[in-house]
N, C-alpha and C positions, 0 to 999 in steps of 0.2 A: 928673103932676098928682095921681095917686092917692097917691104917696109923700108929697107935700106935705100932703095932707089928713090922712094918718095921723099925721104928725108934729104937725100942728096939734091933732088930736084928743087925742094923748097929752099935750100941754102943757096942754090944757084940763082933762083928768082930774086931772093932777097939781095943778093950781090948786084944783080942787074938794076934793082930798084934804087939801091944806094948810090949807084954811079950815075943815075938819070938826073937831068937838070930839071925836069918838069914835075917830079914827084913831090908829094907832101908827106911830112912825117906824121905817123899815128902812134898813139900809146894806149894800151889797154890795161885797166886795173880790175881784177876779179876779187870780189868779196863774197862771204857766205851770209847766211841768214842773220848771223850775229855781228855782221859788219867786220868780220875778221878776214884778213887776206887769204886767198886760196893759192898756194904755190903749185907748180907742176900741173897747171890746168891747160888743156889743149884748146887753141882757137883756130878754127878752119875758115880760110877765106878762099873759096874755090879749092885749088890744089895747094894753096899756101897754108902751111901749118906753123902756128906759133906756140910757144910754151912760156907760161909765166914763170918768173924767177922766184927766188925765196921771198921776195917782197910782194909777190902776186902781180908783177908787172911784165908785160910783153910789148915789144915795139917793132915797127916796120915803116916802110914808105910806099905810097900808092898814088896813082894818078887821081886827081880830084874827080870823084864820081860816087855813085851809090854802089854798095857791095852787100851781098848776103853773107852773114857769118854764122858759124856754129861753134858753141862753147861747150866743151865736154870735160868731165872728170869723174872718176869712179866715186860711187856713193853720193853723187849729186845728180840732179835731174838735168838732162841736156837742154840748152837754151839756144834757140834760133832767133837772130835779130837781123835787121837791115840798117847799115850805117851810111851816112853821107860824109864823104871826105872832101874837105875844102882845101883851098890853097894855103891856108894858114895851118898852124899847129893844131892837131886834132887829139884830144884826150877823151877816152871813153872809159866809163866805169860800169861794170855789170855785176849783178848779184846772182849767184847760183843758189838755188834752194837745195839744201842737203836732203838726201834720202834718209838720213839717220839723224835722230835726236838723242841727246844725252840727258839722262835723268839721274838725280841723286836721291837716294833713299836713306832716311834716318829712322831707326827703330828704337822706341823707348818703352819702358814699363810705365803704363798709365797710372799706376798706383804710387810708384816711388820716383818716377822720372829717371830711373837708372837706364843708361844706354845698354842695349842688349846685343850680344853676338848670337845671331840666329841664322838658320837655314831658310832660304826663300825659294819657293817653287814658282817658275815663270812659264806660263802656257800661252803660246800664240794661238788665239782662237780661230784664225783663218787657216793657218797651216797645221795646227795641232802639234807644233814643235814644242817640246818640253825641255827646259833648262833649269839647273839648280845653281844658286849662288849663295854666298854667305857674307854677312856683314862682318866688318872687322871688330876689334875689341871696343871701338868707340861707337858701335852700332851703325857704321856708315857703309854704304855700297853705292858705286857709280856704274850705270849701265848705259849702253848704246842700243837704241831701238829703232827699227824701221818705222818710217812714217806711214801713215794711212793703214795702220794695223790696229787690231784690238788684242789687248793682253789681259790675262788674269794672273794676279799674284796671290799666293797662299803661304801662310806661316802656321805651322803646327809645332808649337813649342810646349814642352812640359811645364805644367803648372799654370798654363795660360789658355784662355779661350781661343779656338781656331779663328784666325784672321784672314779675310779675303778682300781683294781690291781689284776692281775693273778699271783699265786704262785704255783710252782711245787716243792714238797718236796722229789723228787726222791733221789737226792744226797745232799740234803740240810743239812748242819750242823747248829748248833746254829748261827743265823744271826741277824743282826739289820737292820731295814728298816726305811727310812725317807720319810714320806708322806708330800708333800707341796701342800696345797689347794689354788687354784686360785680363787680370788674374782670375783663376777659378775661385769660387767661394766655398767655404766649409760651414756646415751647421755645427756650432761649438756648444758643448754641454759641460757645465761645471757642477759637480756634486761636492758640497762643502759640509763640514761639521759645524759651521756657524749658521744660525738661523737666517740672519739678514745682514746685509752690508753692501760694499761697493767693490767693483773690479775696474781698475784703470789700465787700458791697453795702449802700449806705445810700440809703433812699428820700428823694426830695427834699422831699416834703411831710409826712413822718412820721419824725421823728428817732428814734422808738422802734423803727422797723423796721430791723433789722440782720440780715444773712445772711452767713455765712462758708462759702466753698466751697473744698475742697482739690482740686487738679488734679494729674495726672501724665500722662506720655507726651504732653506738649504739648497736651492736650485737656481742656476742661471742658464739661460739659453739665448744665443745671439749668433749672427753671421760674421765671418771674417774672411777676407781674401787670403789665398794661399801665401805663406811666407813665414818669416820669423819675427816674433814679437817678444816684448817683455811685459808681463802682467803683474800689477801691484794690487794685492787683495787686502782690504781693510774691513774690520768689523769691530763693533764695540766688544769689549772684554777679551779681545784676541790681539796678539801681536801681528803687525803688518808683515805680509809675506810677498816677496818678489820672485817670480818663477819665469823661465823662458818658455815660449810656446813655438813649436815648429809645426805649422799647419800645412799638411800635404795631402789630406784626404777630404772627401766630401763630408764625412762625419768625423768629428773629433771630440773625444770625451776625456775629462780630467777629473780625478778624485783628489781633492785638496784637503789636507788636514792642517788647520791653523793651530798654532800653539796659544793656549789661553794666556792672557795677561792678568788673570784673576784666579781666585780660589774661593771655595765656599767655606765659610767659617760658622761655628756654632758658639753662642755666648751663654755661659752658665754663671749667673750671679748666685751666691749663697752666703748666708749669714754665719760668721764665725767670730772668734775673739781676737783675730788678727786681720791683717790686710795685705794682700798681694795678688799678683796675676801669674797664672801658670798656663803654658801651652802644652796640651796633651795630644798624643798621637791618636789615641782611641778614646771612646766614651766609656770604657769599662769602669774607670774609677769614678764616673759621674752618676752611675745608676742609682746609688743609694743616697745621693745628695738631694736636699730639698731646695727647690728654686726659691729665691727671694722675690716674692711677688711685689707688684707695684713698684718695680724698679725701672727707672728711665736711663737708657744708654745713649749717650751722644758720641758720634764718631766724627773725628776731625781728620781730613785728608789734606796734607800740605798746609796745615794751620787754618783750613777753612772747614766750617761745619758741613759735613756730607749728609748726615742723616741723624734722626732722633727716633729711638725705638722704645716703645713701652713693653716691658717683659712682664707677662702675667700668666702663670700656669703652664705656658707652652713655650718651648724653645724653637724658634723658626730659623732656618738657614739664611745666611746673608752673604752676598758676593762682595769681595773686596778686590779692587784692582791693585796690582803690586805697587808698592810705594811706602811712604812714611805716614804713620797714623798716630793719633793720640785718642785715648778713650776716657770718657768721663761718666761715672755712674752715680746716681743719686737715688736714695730711698728714704722714706720718712722714718725708718727705724735704724738707719745707719748714717755715718758721716759721709760727706762727699769724697769720692775716690777718683783721683785723676792720675793717669799713668804718664810716664815719660814718653818721648817720641820712640815709636817702635817701627822697625822696618819689616814689611810684610812681603814675602816672595813665595815662590813655588815650594820652597823647603820648610816653610813655617807650618808647624803642627796646627790642625784645623779646630781643635776644641780649646776654647779659651775659658778657663775657670777663674772667675773673679771672686776672691774672698773679701767680703765686706764686713767691717767691724760693726758689731751690734751696738745699738743705743737703746736704752730702756726708759720706760716711765714707771712711776711708783703709784699704785692704787692701794688705799687703806680705808678702813671704816669699821663699823660694828654690825652685828646681827642682833635684831631685837624684835620681840613680840609685845606690842603695846609698850609697856615700860620695863619689860624684863629683858635683860641681855642674855643671849643664849650661845653656848659654845658647842663644838662638835659638829658644825655644819661644813659639808664639803662644797666649796664654791668653785664653779668652773667658768672660765672666760674663753668663749669659743669665737674664733675668727671666721671670716667669710668662706674659708676653705673647709671648715669643719675641724680644723686643728684647735686644740685647747691647752691651756695651762690652768692648774688648779691649786688651791690652798685650803686649809682648814681653820675655822675660827677657834680662838683660844677659849678657855673656860669663862673669861669675862666678856666673850662675844666679839672680841677684836680680831682683825686679820690684816695682813699686809702682803703684797705680791708685786714683783717686777714684771712688766709686760713690754714687749716691743710695741712701739706706737702705731697701733692699727685700730680698726673698729671691732668691737666685741659684743656678743650677746651673752648675758649672764644667766646661769642656772644654779640652783642650790639643791642639795639633797640631804635629808635627814628624815628618818621614819616619823610620819605623822605631821610633817610640816610642808608648807609651800610658800612661795613668794606672794605677798599681798598684791591684790589687783592694782593698787595705786603705786606700786613700786616700778620705777623705770628699769627695764632689763636691757637697755641698749647703752653701751659705753662707746662714745664716738669722739672724734677730734682729739685723740691723745697726741701729744707732741713729745719729742725726745726730751728726756730729763725732767718731764713734768711730774709733779706730785699732786694727786687728786684724791679728795675724800669722797667716798661713796658708801653711805649707810644703807643697809638692806632691811626692809620690814618683812617679817614672815608671819604667817598665821597657821593655826592648826588645820589640818585637813579634816573637814567635817564628816560626820556620819551621814548615811543616806537612808531616807525612809520613803517607801513607795506604797501606793494602794489605790483603791477605787471607791468613789462615793456613789451610792445608788439608792433607789427606793427599797421598801421592804419586798417589792416584787422583783427586784434586780434590775430595774430600769436605770441606766446611767444618769447621773445628775451633773449637768454642765454648770460651770461658774459657781460652784459651792465655795464658800469662804472657809479657808482652813487657817487657824491661828495656832502658832507654836510658841510656847514661852518656856525658856529655861532661865531661871533666876529672874533678873530684871530685863532680860533681852527678849523681845518679841519679834516674831517673823510672820508675815501674812502672805498668802498666795491663794490661787484658785484652781479648781479642777478643770480639766480639758473637756472637749466635747464628748469623749467616751467615758467621762467621769474619773479618769486617772489623774494622779498627782505624783509629784516627786519633789522632795525637799532635802536640802543639805542643812544639817543642824550640828551643833557642838554636842559633845557628850554631857550627860547629866540627867536630872529628873525633869522630864518634859511634860508640860500640861498641854493637851491637844484638844481643840474645840472645832467642831464643824457646824456651820449654819447656812441656811438657804431659805429665802422667803417661801412660805407655803409649807415649810417642813418644821418639825420640832428639832431644836438644836440638840447635838449630842457631843459629849466630851469624854475624855479618859486621861489617865496619867501613865506615862511609859518611861522606864529607865533606859536611857540611851548610852550604850557602851562606846568607848573611844574607837574611832576608825571602823565602826560596824556598818552593816547594811541590813536594813529591816525591810523585807518584802511582804506583800499581801496584807499590809496594815489597812484593812478596809473599814468603811463606815456605811451602815444602812440607816437612812433617815426615814422617820415616820411622817407621812403627809398629814396636814391639818385639813379637816373636812368641814363643809357647811351643808345647808339644805335649802330647797326651794319648794314652796307650797302655794296652793290656790284652788280656784273652782273653775270648771270648764262647763259651758252651757251654749245653747244656740241663741241666747238673748232673751228667751222667754221661759225655758225650762232647762234644768241641769241635764248633762250628758254623762252617763256612766259607762263603765266597761270600755273605756278608750285607752289605747297605748300612748303614753307621752314620753318622748325621747329627749334627752339633754345631750347635745353634741358640742365638741370644740369647734373652733373656726375652720378646721380642716375637715369637717363633717365626720369625724370619728365619734361614734356614740359612746358617751362616758357612763351614764346611768339611764335607766328606764323605769317607768311605773305605770299602773293602771288606775284610772279614776274610779271612784266608788259610785254607787247609785245616786248619791246626792251631788255628784259632780266634783267632789273634793279629791285632791291628789297631793302627794308629797314625794319629792326627789331627795334622797339622802346620800351621804358619803361622796359629796362633790369636792374635789380638790380645790382649794381656795387660790386666790390671787391670779385667776385666769378669766378669760372671756368665754361665754357660752351662748347657745341659742336653743330654744324649745321648738319642737315640731310635733304636729298631730295630723293624722289623716282619718277621715270618716266618710263612709259612702253617703252620697247625696249632699255632701258639704264640700266647700272649697278647701284645698290643703292649707294648713296654717304653719307658718314659720315666723317666730318672733325675731325682733331685732336683737343684735348681740348685746349681752349685759355682763357686767363684771361681778364675780362672786368673791366676797371677802369673808372674814371670820363671822360677820354678822349674818344670821339666817335671813332669807328672803321669804316673806309671807305675802298673802293676798296677790299672788301673781295669777290673776284671773284671765281666763282665755274664753273668748266669744267666737264660736264658729259660725260661719255664714253658709247658708244652703247654696247649693249650686244651681237652684231653680228660683224663679220669681213667682211668689203666690199673689194672685189677683182675686180679690173678693168683690163680687157684684151683689149689692143688697137692694131688694125691691120693697117699696112701701107705698101705701095709698096716701090719700091726702090727710088722713088722720094719723099718718105715720105708723100704721099697723103693718106687720110683715105680710107680704103677698107670697104665700107658699104654693108650691107645685105649679109654678108658672113657667111656660116655655120661653127660653131666651136663645136667640140665634147669635152665635159669635163666629164671624167669618164663615157664614152659611152653614155652620154646624149647630144642631139643636142641643140644648141643655135644659135641665129642670131645676128650679130652686128647691132648697130643703124646707123643712117646716118653719125655719126662722126667716125664710125669704132670701136666703143667701146662696149664691153659686160661687164655689171656689175653683179657680183654674190655676194650673202651674205651667209656667213656660221656662225653657232654658235661659240662663242669664247670658245675654249677648252684649257686645260692646257697640250697640246701636239701639235706636228707638224702636218700640213696638207700635204698630197701628192696628187696632181691633175694630172691626166693622160689627157693631152691636145693633140688633133689632128685636123688639118685643111685639110680635104680631097682634096679640089681643088688644093691646093699647095703641096700636098703630104708631109705635115709637121706634125711631132709629137714630144712631149716633156713631161717629167715628171717634174712638177713644185712643189718644196717643200716650204711650207709657215711655217716659224718658229712660235713657240707658243707665243712669245712676240712681234710679228709683229704688228705695229701700223696701225689702220684702217684710211683711205682706203689704200689698197696695190695696186700699179699700175705696170703692166707689159706690155712692148711694144714689138710687133713682127714685123720685117721687112721681107716681103715675096717677093720672086721672081716670 
């Protein structure tokens, strides 16, 4: 009721103002923060209440003066102002600050930029008021928020990371916000039957997203955001494969089996009398076939050379990608084989049997022994694999054979014969359709004779000369260190002679049978001896009963003898053509060893030996002025007394030294003294004469 009375009173005042002559007209225009008009806004001037119309305008008339006004509207902050009204037209514009700000939210997929329809949780952090809103199908939501508040927005959407956003509306005007949600990521594993290759990933809703991953060892591991993808997998030797991927878990595994675009094939070339190519499903029919070695296989793919393979003894598997091929085979024993274009696919049998038409060479010749042509010889031509072809020589010694053009070793067989050493046994460089003459020289297989050459005492004789003669042919050889010998000789009557310097030659005649072996055919040779004779003495008298040894240069005693009383000696049975030396040992004499000397057939005589005493004899002879001997006279030598004999001579013996002797000699009766020096090389006996007064 009171509100009605106030409105009535305000209308009445306005009426009075309008009819007054001294009033001035006033106009109010109210706008908001965004400069938009605010309709239905209350303006209080004292008890006068005005309302803005739909255009945000309110009008009245007042005495010119100052007035306090209050401007109010719900959801806006109240504004108090003072206006001055003049006598002229008065227009006032005031801005009200809204308590509410409007915001616009747009939610997108950060990965694909797709607009998302999601649920948004709004929390007023001052009042803890919680509200829920949803964006539309375009990902759009408009909200009105109170100013001077703090809000928290949360989005928990499946397949996306939790999103949160804090908003302070203190000074916030109408604003727009773009929320981009990040997808959860998955650890993706691929297990493939291909060893290595590439995986190309295309996101279903974002054609700009492309990822390429290289894999090896049959494994690929990488990260992908949740979502749907198309994966294109490629690898050499396999067909490309495109598969969809729906990634919705933290860990995603895929087992991928690629279909090969190749197949393993086996190539079998064999030599036959015709020419063709057969594809076999299994290798059963190939087990007994011989591979044509030294075959070159060229493989052409789409008319371009793909590979060149040398096939030799072993068949290796080879991968062929599906497509059109041509094969070209060459072998020096066949003509060139080229196939037509052949389509290879999964249904093609894997064993390729190439039948190659053989080409041959012709080899001919004769078998002969010196000038004789011989038949009945088995001749083998053996290739590098050990396979052989053979033929037999005719009665006139001739032969002929057709051979594949390869390299061969030749062998012959017939009892009692072998190929001569000067015969070439290698047949090489044969070419197809070639005719080649090859004559083979053979010889008889010799008999074998073995034995030992030794002395009569059984000592082996090295380098003894052995001469074998059968007819006009002579063969010479020598014995080994152990005296043994071995000789190959032809059959017949053999004259054998053995000789060695220092020995008497020995010979014999032996009938040698064909292809025989004679063992222990030994020869014992008699040595030739000489002698050495002479006289042994001390230089003044002969020395008898002394042992005299004759030794070789290795100090082995060969013979010994004993000298007679007259000093003569003779050494007999000395093997000749060697060097020797004589040695003698006797008490009180220096040991004697002669220089080496050579003993030949001629006897050595007058090989005289003179022994030297191992002491030096010093003779001191005393005479008077008439040169008469002074007998029984005292002589002091080095302070030791001696007496002369009846001949006036004193004999002293001293050990032979490699130095000089100094003798202090004094004869007291004659008051004579002297130092006598005996040189080290003085010959025994040394004699010194003294003439005394």
